[in-house]
C-alpha angles and dihedrals in degrees: 000000000000118000121206090231091059096050115113132183117262092228124040113250112241117241115263113258111249103212122211097017096124134277093297093066102058122350129291101320097037096235095305098105120229127315124322144092095303093048093062127087108263089010128137134082130282123263112283095017111142102189097276094312113128103277126244094250091052091050094053117097115255118244115231128203131018135290113210109224091200096054114137115218114222121198114214130214122186126216091245090062091051090050091055098040106043136056125232112286095017123157111236120203137134095284095047090051091052092048090050090052094239095123133032109207128046095203098058126087117261126207127189113217127200102241113130136016125297122199101159126089106244130178111214120196135170096007131105112251130192121231094252092048091049093053092046092050093048091045089056089052099261131125134235122206 
């Protein structure tokens, strides 16, 4: 039975070349090639340098303005959608709106706006409601909590 700890490669792995450790390590130039900027001690170019060409970061468009990391996304639902999706006397809350497919996420805020006509009596609970939507719901005989 072979054990993983006893497995060995079929061919020995060559030692990693240690560049720049003197002539004894790898030929005359010690793995650094011939003369030039990269052959010198401390030589080389900075990160992102493209040989004098305008760098990638300089070529990118600059973003203007400000993005608020604490912004709260609010999903909106209009009265006309409620009219089409719910029966008369229905209870409207976050879960019923998700089941009806009117909102996507259950952790975001939801606000009902007053666009459209409402003829059904609906009971709204646990959802933000605009002033016009509140008056339209109460006018149709529903309640808003």
